[in-house]
C-alpha positions as CSV (number, residue, x, y, z in Angstrom):
1,M,5.5,9.0,22.4
2,T,5.9,6.2,19.9
3,K,3.2,3.6,19.1
4,K,4.9,0.3,18.6
5,K,4.0,-1.8,15.6
6,N,2.5,-5.3,15.8
7,S,2.5,-7.7,12.9
8,G,-0.5,-7.7,10.5
9,L,-2.1,-5.5,8.0
10,E,-4.6,-4.1,10.5
11,T,-2.0,-2.4,12.6
12,M,-1.0,1.2,12.4
13,R,2.6,1.9,11.4
14,P,5.0,3.2,14.0
15,T,3.9,6.7,14.8
16,K,5.6,9.6,16.6
17,I,4.7,13.2,17.1
18,K,7.3,15.7,18.2
19,R,5.8,18.9,19.7
20,K,7.3,22.3,19.3
21,A,9.4,21.2,16.3
22,V,9.7,24.9,15.1
23,K,10.6,27.3,17.9
24,S,9.6,30.4,16.0
25,A,6.0,29.2,15.3
26,E,3.1,29.7,17.7
27,G,2.4,26.0,17.4
28,S,4.2,23.2,15.6
29,A,4.7,19.4,15.4
30,L,6.7,16.9,13.4
31,I,4.7,13.8,12.8
32,T,6.1,10.5,11.4
33,M,3.9,7.6,10.4
34,G,6.0,4.8,9.0
35,G,8.0,6.3,6.2
36,T,5.9,9.5,6.0
37,S,7.1,12.6,7.8
38,V,5.3,15.9,7.8
39,L,6.3,19.2,9.5
40,C,3.3,21.2,10.7
41,A,3.6,24.8,11.8
42,A,0.7,27.0,12.9
43,S,1.0,30.8,12.5
44,V,-1.3,33.4,14.1
45,E,-2.0,36.5,12.1
46,E,-4.2,39.4,13.1
47,G,-7.3,40.0,10.9
48,R,-9.5,37.7,8.9
49,P,-10.0,37.1,5.2
50,R,-11.6,39.9,3.2
51,W,-14.7,37.9,2.5
52,M,-15.2,37.6,6.3
53,R,-14.8,41.3,7.1
54,N,-18.4,41.7,8.3
55,E,-18.4,38.5,10.4
56,A,-17.5,38.4,14.1
57,R,-15.3,35.3,14.0
58,G,-11.8,34.3,13.1
59,W,-10.5,31.7,10.6
60,V,-8.4,28.6,10.4
61,T,-6.9,27.5,7.1
62,A,-4.1,25.3,5.9
63,E,-1.4,25.1,3.2
64,Y,0.1,21.8,2.1
65,G,3.1,20.9,0.0
66,L,5.6,18.2,-1.0
67,L,9.3,19.0,-0.6
68,P,11.1,18.3,-3.9
69,R,12.7,15.0,-2.7
70,S,10.0,13.8,-0.4
71,T,9.1,11.4,-3.2
72,S,11.1,8.7,-5.0
73,T,11.7,11.2,-7.9
74,R,12.0,15.0,-7.6
75,T,8.7,16.8,-7.3
76,R,8.7,20.2,-8.8
77,R,7.9,23.1,-6.4
78,E,4.5,24.6,-6.9
79,R,5.0,28.3,-7.5
80,G,2.3,30.8,-8.2
81,S,-0.6,28.4,-8.5
82,V,-1.0,25.0,-7.0
83,S,-2.3,21.8,-8.5
84,G,-5.9,20.5,-8.1
85,R,-4.6,17.7,-5.8
86,T,-2.9,20.2,-3.6
87,Q,-5.9,22.4,-3.4
88,E,-8.1,19.5,-2.5
89,I,-5.8,18.4,0.3
90,Q,-5.4,21.9,1.7
91,R,-9.2,22.3,1.8
92,L,-9.5,18.9,3.6
93,I,-7.0,19.9,6.2
94,G,-8.7,23.2,6.8
95,R,-12.2,21.8,7.0
96,S,-11.0,19.1,9.4
97,L,-9.3,21.6,11.8
98,R,-12.2,24.1,11.6
99,A,-14.6,21.3,12.6
100,V,-13.1,21.3,16.1
101,T,-12.5,25.0,16.5
102,N,-14.9,27.6,17.8
103,L,-14.2,30.4,15.3
104,E,-16.1,33.0,17.2
105,A,-13.7,32.4,20.1
106,I,-10.6,33.3,18.1
107,D,-12.1,36.7,17.3
108,N,-10.2,38.8,14.7
109,Y,-7.4,36.3,14.2
110,T,-6.4,33.9,11.4
111,I,-4.5,30.7,12.1
112,I,-2.6,29.2,9.1
113,V,-1.4,25.7,9.5
114,D,1.5,24.9,7.0
115,C,2.0,21.2,6.4
116,D,5.3,20.5,4.5
117,V,5.8,16.8,3.6
118,I,9.5,15.9,4.2
119,E,9.1,12.2,3.2
120,A,6.0,10.8,1.5
121,D,5.2,7.1,1.9
122,G,1.4,7.2,1.9
123,G,-1.1,8.9,4.1
124,T,0.4,12.4,3.9
125,R,-3.0,14.2,4.1
126,C,-4.0,12.1,7.2
127,A,-0.6,12.8,8.9
128,S,-1.0,16.5,8.1
129,I,-4.4,16.6,9.8
130,T,-3.2,14.7,12.8
131,G,0.0,16.7,13.3
132,G,-1.7,19.9,12.2
133,F,-4.1,19.5,15.1
134,V,-1.3,19.5,17.6
135,A,0.2,22.6,16.0
136,L,-3.2,24.3,16.0
137,Y,-3.8,23.3,19.7
138,D,-0.6,25.0,20.8
139,A,-1.2,28.1,18.7
140,C,-4.6,28.5,20.4
141,R,-2.9,28.0,23.8
142,S,-0.5,30.9,22.9
143,L,-3.4,33.1,22.0
144,V,-5.0,32.5,25.4
145,K,-1.8,32.8,27.3
146,S,-0.9,36.1,25.7
147,G,-4.4,37.5,26.5
148,K,-5.3,38.0,22.9
149,I,-8.4,35.8,23.3
150,E,-10.3,34.9,26.4
151,N,-11.7,31.4,25.8
152,F,-9.8,28.4,24.6
153,P,-11.4,27.7,21.1
154,I,-10.6,24.0,20.6
155,T,-13.8,21.9,21.1
156,D,-12.5,18.4,20.5
157,L,-9.6,16.3,19.3
158,C,-9.1,15.7,15.5
159,A,-7.2,13.0,13.7
160,A,-7.2,11.1,10.5
161,I,-6.0,7.8,9.1
162,S,-6.1,5.8,5.8
163,V,-7.7,2.4,5.4
164,G,-8.2,0.2,2.3
165,I,-8.6,-3.2,0.8
166,W,-5.4,-4.6,-0.6
167,K,-5.2,-8.1,-2.2
168,G,-8.7,-8.7,-0.7
169,A,-7.7,-7.9,2.9
170,P,-8.5,-4.8,5.0
171,V,-5.5,-2.6,5.7
172,L,-4.9,0.2,8.2
173,D,-2.6,3.1,7.5
174,L,-1.5,2.3,4.0
175,D,2.0,2.9,2.8
176,Y,2.6,4.1,-0.8
177,E,3.1,0.6,-2.1
178,K,-0.2,-0.6,-0.8
179,D,-2.0,2.7,-1.5
180,S,-0.9,2.6,-5.2
181,S,-2.3,-0.9,-5.8
182,A,-5.2,-1.0,-3.4
183,D,-8.6,-2.2,-4.5
184,V,-10.2,0.3,-2.2
185,D,-8.6,3.5,-0.8
186,M,-10.2,5.5,2.0
187,N,-9.3,8.5,4.2
188,I,-11.3,9.0,7.4
189,V,-11.3,12.0,9.7
190,M,-12.9,11.8,13.2
191,T,-13.3,13.8,16.4
192,G,-12.3,12.6,19.9
193,S,-16.0,12.1,20.7
194,G,-16.3,9.6,17.8
195,K,-18.0,11.8,15.3
196,M,-17.1,11.8,11.6
197,I,-15.7,14.9,10.0
198,E,-15.0,13.4,6.6
199,I,-14.9,10.1,4.7
200,Q,-13.2,9.9,1.4
201,G,-13.5,6.5,-0.2
202,T,-13.0,5.2,-3.7
203,A,-13.2,1.8,-5.4
204,E,-10.1,1.6,-7.6
205,G,-11.2,-1.8,-8.9
206,E,-14.4,-3.6,-8.2
207,P,-17.1,-1.9,-6.1
208,F,-17.0,-2.6,-2.4
209,S,-19.9,-3.8,-0.2
210,R,-21.7,-2.1,2.7
211,A,-20.2,-4.7,5.0
212,Q,-16.7,-3.9,3.8
213,L,-17.4,-0.2,4.3
214,D,-18.5,-0.8,7.9
215,R,-15.4,-3.0,8.4
216,L,-13.1,-0.2,7.2
217,I,-14.8,2.5,9.2
218,G,-14.4,0.3,12.3
219,L,-10.7,-0.4,11.5
220,A,-10.1,3.4,11.1
221,A,-11.9,4.2,14.3
222,G,-9.5,1.9,16.2
223,G,-6.4,3.4,14.5
224,I,-7.6,7.0,15.2
225,G,-8.2,6.1,18.8
226,D,-4.5,5.2,19.0
227,L,-3.7,8.6,17.4
228,F,-5.8,10.4,20.0
229,A,-3.9,8.7,22.7
230,I,-0.6,9.9,21.2
231,Q,-2.0,13.5,20.8
232,R,-3.2,13.5,24.4
233,K,0.2,12.4,25.7
234,V,2.1,14.9,23.6
235,L,-0.2,17.8,24.5
236,G,-0.4,16.8,28.2
237,I,-4.2,16.6,28.2
238,K,-6.7,13.9,29.4
């Protein structure tokens, strides 16, 4: 399903999610938001991390990476260790997806959601969360269908979008050009029930007011609502 673009800075870029983009994965999705494309694949592994060995629950985590020519100049592959930026994004994706997952219900299983950025034009972490949720949802469906777990563990929808202030105006779903020169840059993650999972906001120039913050949160909530509609359509849920 594609969300058509209207004119104006407060409109989400054309967005499409292709479900089951990787046949070999338990769950997968290819999400495009404007010029940004991210391939998300969820893999189910038996067992839990060592630090959880005495806990009666499973785990959901994420890995994130930029393919070498996803950017205007070649990005070197991260081998061995990853950068601080990559670690921060991976943790954000993992936290967001765990916030809508009943970990006790997935028992002794770990679900790893790999988010590989094919093309980067702003909002890659938000696209990874939104597409990663679709991949996670289908992976959980596969666990139930195969009889490995009894109860479906997803408790709510999860999606994210960027907002900001660019040349004095509020903007929804910033592309790279606007993101790199924005006065305020913010990433917001929400649940389908309207609760906040995370708000990351920074004044790149002058500090922003409480009224501007409220305006940006409201703008993000509207955009995320559109993303939820796309997720529901793609997953075939109400």
